[in-house]
C-alpha positions in Angstrom: -29.0 20.3 -17.8 -27.4 20.0 -14.4 -24.6 17.5 -14.0 -25.3 14.3 -12.1 -23.3 11.4 -10.8 -21.1 13.5 -8.5 -19.2 11.7 -5.6 -16.9 12.5 -2.9 -13.4 11.0 -2.8 -14.4 8.3 -0.3 -16.9 6.8 -2.7 -16.6 3.2 -3.6 -15.4 1.9 -7.1 -18.6 -0.2 -7.5 -20.7 2.8 -6.8 -18.9 5.1 -9.3 -18.7 2.4 -11.9 -22.5 1.7 -11.7 -23.1 5.5 -12.3 -20.9 5.3 -15.3 -22.7 2.3 -16.7 -26.0 4.1 -16.3 -25.2 7.6 -17.5 -22.0 7.2 -19.3 -19.8 9.4 -16.8 -19.2 10.4 -13.2 -17.3 13.1 -11.4 -15.3 12.4 -8.2 -14.4 15.5 -6.2 -11.3 16.0 -3.9 -9.0 13.4 -5.2 -6.0 15.8 -5.3 -5.4 18.1 -2.4 -3.9 21.6 -2.7 -0.3 20.2 -2.2 -0.8 17.8 -5.0 -2.3 20.2 -7.3 0.6 22.5 -6.7 3.0 19.8 -7.4 1.1 18.9 -10.6 1.0 22.6 -11.8 4.7 22.9 -11.2 5.5 19.8 -13.4 3.2 21.0 -16.3 4.4 24.7 -16.2 7.6 24.4 -18.3 5.8 22.2 -20.8 2.9 24.7 -21.2 5.5 27.4 -21.5 7.2 25.5 -24.4 4.0 24.5 -26.1 2.7 26.8 -28.9 -0.9 27.9 -28.7 -3.5 26.4 -31.2 -3.4 23.6 -33.9 -3.9 23.7 -37.6 -6.8 21.3 -37.1 -9.8 23.2 -35.8 -11.0 20.1 -33.9 -8.1 20.5 -31.4 -8.8 24.3 -30.9 -6.9 27.4 -32.0 -6.6 28.7 -28.5 -5.9 25.3 -26.7 -2.4 24.2 -25.8 -2.0 20.3 -26.0 0.9 18.0 -25.3 1.2 14.2 -24.4 3.9 11.8 -23.2 3.0 12.7 -19.7 4.4 9.6 -18.0 7.8 10.8 -18.9 7.2 14.6 -18.8 5.1 14.8 -15.8 6.1 12.1 -12.9 3.1 12.8 -10.9 0.9 11.2 -13.5 2.6 7.9 -12.9 0.8 7.9 -9.5 -2.6 9.4 -10.9 -2.8 6.7 -13.5 -2.7 3.9 -10.8 -5.0 5.7 -8.3 -6.7 2.8 -6.4 -10.3 4.1 -6.8 -9.7 4.8 -10.4 -8.3 1.5 -11.2 -11.2 -0.1 -9.3 -13.6 1.7 -11.7 -11.6 0.6 -14.8 -11.6 -2.9 -13.5 -15.4 -2.9 -13.5 -16.0 -1.0 -16.7 -13.4 -2.4 -19.1 -12.4 -5.5 -17.2 -15.4 -7.7 -18.5 -14.3 -7.3 -22.0 -10.7 -7.9 -21.9 -8.1 -9.9 -19.9 -5.8 -6.9 -19.5 -6.5 -3.1 -20.3 -3.9 -0.5 -21.3 -3.1 3.3 -20.7 -4.5 4.4 -24.0 -3.6 8.4 -24.0 -2.0 10.9 -21.8 -2.2 14.5 -22.5 -2.9 18.1 -21.3 -5.8 20.1 -22.6 -5.0 23.7 -21.6 -8.0 26.0 -22.9 -7.2 29.7 -23.1 -9.7 32.6 -23.0 -11.4 33.2 -26.1 -11.4 29.5 -27.4 -14.7 28.6 -29.1 -16.7 25.4 -28.4 -15.3 22.1 -29.4 -17.1 19.9 -31.9 -19.0 17.2 -30.0 -17.6 13.7 -30.5 -17.0 10.2 -29.2 -13.4 9.1 -28.4 -14.1 5.7 -29.8 -14.4 7.0 -33.4 -11.0 5.7 -33.8 -12.3 2.1 -34.0 -14.6 0.7 -36.9 -17.2 -0.4 -34.3 -20.7 1.0 -34.6 -22.6 2.3 -31.5 -24.3 1.4 -29.1 -21.4 -1.1 -28.2 -19.7 -2.4 -25.2 -17.1 0.0 -23.6 -14.0 0.1 -25.6 -12.2 3.1 -23.7 -12.6 4.8 -20.5 -11.5 8.4 -20.3 -10.6 10.5 -17.4 -10.1 14.4 -17.0 -8.3 15.5 -14.0 -9.2 19.3 -13.1 -5.9 21.1 -12.5 -7.9 24.3 -12.4 -11.6 24.9 -11.5 -13.9 23.7 -14.4 -16.8 26.0 -14.8 -19.4 26.8 -17.5 -17.6 30.2 -18.2 -14.1 28.7 -18.6 -14.8 25.8 -20.8 -15.8 22.9 -18.7 -16.2 19.7 -20.7 -19.7 19.5 -22.3 -21.1 16.0 -22.0 -24.3 14.1 -23.0 -25.6 11.8 -20.2 -26.7 8.6 -21.6 -25.3 9.0 -25.0 -23.1 5.9 -24.6 -26.4 3.9 -25.4 -27.3 5.9 -28.5 -27.0 4.8 -32.0 -24.4 6.7 -34.2 -27.0 8.7 -36.1 -28.5 10.4 -33.0 -27.5 14.1 -32.4 -28.0 15.5 -29.0 -30.5 18.5 -28.5 -28.9 21.4 -26.6 -31.2 20.7 -23.7 -29.5 17.2 -23.4 -26.0 18.6 -22.9 -24.6 19.0 -19.4 -21.3 20.7 -18.4 -18.8 18.9 -15.9 -18.4 21.8 -13.7 -16.1 20.8 -10.8 -13.4 22.2 -8.5 -9.8 21.7 -9.0 -8.6 18.4 -7.8 -11.8 16.7 -9.1 -11.9 13.8 -11.7 -14.3 13.4 -14.7 -14.6 9.8 -15.7 -16.4 8.8 -18.8 -17.0 6.0 -21.3 -15.3 6.7 -24.7 -18.5 6.4 -26.5 -20.3 9.1 -24.5 -20.6 12.2 -26.7 -18.7 15.2 -25.4 -16.5 18.0 -26.1 -14.6 21.1 -24.6 -16.8 24.2 -23.9 -16.0 27.6 -24.9 -13.8 29.7 -22.6 -15.5 33.0 -22.0 -13.5 33.9 -18.9 -10.3 35.6 -18.3 -8.3 32.7 -17.2 -7.2 29.3 -18.6 -9.0 25.9 -17.9 -6.4 23.1 -17.6 -7.0 19.5 -17.3 -4.9 16.2 -17.5 -6.5 13.4 -19.6 -5.4 9.9 -18.7 -7.3 7.4 -20.7 -7.6 3.5 -20.7 -8.4 1.0 -23.4 -9.2 -2.7 -23.8 -5.8 -4.4 -24.0 -6.4 -5.9 -27.6 -7.0 -2.6 -29.1 -4.2 -0.3 -30.7 -3.4 2.5 -28.2 -4.2 6.0 -29.3 -0.8 7.3 -27.9 2.2 5.0 -28.6 3.5 4.5 -25.0 6.6 2.6 -26.3 7.9 5.6 -28.1 6.3 8.3 -25.8 8.6 7.0 -23.0 12.1 5.9 -23.6 12.7 2.2 -22.8 15.6 3.1 -20.4 13.1 5.4 -18.5 10.3 2.7 -18.7 12.6 0.2 -17.0 12.7 2.4 -13.8 9.0 2.3 -13.5 7.1 0.1 -11.1 6.1 -3.2 -12.6 2.3 -2.2 -12.5 3.0 0.8 -14.4 5.1 -1.0 -17.0 2.3 -3.6 -17.7 -0.4 -0.8 -18.0 1.9 0.9 -20.6 1.7 -2.3 -22.7 4.9 -4.2 -21.5 2.6 -7.2 -20.8 0.5 -9.8 -22.6 -2.9 -8.4 -23.5 -4.2 -11.9 -23.4 -2.8 -15.5 -24.0 0.0 -15.1 -26.7 -1.0 -11.6 -27.6 1.9 -9.1 -27.5 4.8 -11.4 -27.1 8.3 -10.6 -28.3 10.3 -13.5 -30.0 8.1 -15.8 -28.1 9.1 -14.2 -24.9 7.1 -12.1 -22.4 7.4 -8.4 -23.2 8.1 -7.4 -19.6 11.0 -9.8 -19.4 12.4 -8.4 -22.6 12.0 -4.8 -21.4 13.8 -5.6 -18.0 16.4 -8.0 -19.5 15.2 -11.1 -17.8 13.9 -13.0 -20.7 16.8 -15.4 -21.2 17.3 -17.5 -24.3 14.4 -19.8 -24.0 10.8 -19.3 -24.9 8.8 -17.6 -22.2 5.4 -18.6 -20.6 2.7 -17.1 -22.9 -0.3 -18.7 -21.4 -0.2 -18.9 -17.6 -3.2 -20.2 -16.1 -4.3 -17.1 -14.4 -4.3 -15.4 -17.8 -6.0 -18.2 -19.5 -8.8 -18.0 -16.8 -9.2 -14.3 -17.5 -9.4 -14.8 -21.3 -12.0 -17.4 -20.8 -14.1 -15.0 -18.8 -14.1 -12.3 -21.3 -17.5 -11.1 -22.7 -16.8 -11.6 -26.5 -18.2 -9.4 -29.1 -20.8 -10.7 -31.6 -20.9 -8.8 -34.9 -24.2 -9.0 -36.6 -23.6 -6.7 -39.6 -21.4 -3.9 -40.9 -21.9 -0.6 -42.8 -20.1 2.6 -43.4 -21.5 5.2 -40.7 -18.5 7.5 -40.5 -17.0 9.2 -37.5 -19.5 11.4 -35.6 -18.6 14.9 -35.1 -21.6 17.2 -34.1 -21.8 20.9 -33.9 -24.2 21.5 -31.1 
């Protein structure tokens, strides 16, 4: 199956978000120019050199290098995670279901030659919510190198974010997110996907920056991944995206004080304002989930 939903860098957030709502993913080309790619590769290089190849868990790949904590290790990701087009898309995809969203995960997925195909899965298997469901997370994969069918471009199943848990894709339903370096793959966390096999002579490198509804536990613990002293030097917007903010009214306070004030030493001795009108309005506008039943369905991992 050929990939769909490919846009140029000047596409509007509303257009990209609509494609994601329809098919579960979109690709935006040309967001990082050659100079930015060179800088990003330079920041990643020492950490890739220090990271051992493979993981005891076959799910993560035996010939794949992975590491996280990118907001600390790779300064350029601090700009990437707040890219205006990307945040415009996150606003439209996750925004209706939360008052605030968070950075969920940061990581590198460096697939070496000889790596086998990854088991197909949904990122949202972390949470005990059956599919189909409203979006819980929005994932991104920034192409540091070209992504091709030969070197392990992400395999993705268009439309699978609307499928029930028990449905397994047929091979003909699987597309590959082939894209040149500097492109961005964005997909809903419930979209079935997995890394492809690398049958080439070179590595396929991507940077994953994911977002989640603010009331969910983040996959990567940003408060330990980035030392607090370093987080204090970050822009206010980035601090809030990491989680140094209220997720909604009263959710996430510290000793009845706003977490951003506690981080930056401006909390004072008195209780903080934990329900400002702007946040209360956002809370009241949330599309709230209605649970009609529960059963054990397990976490889907599919060998396709």
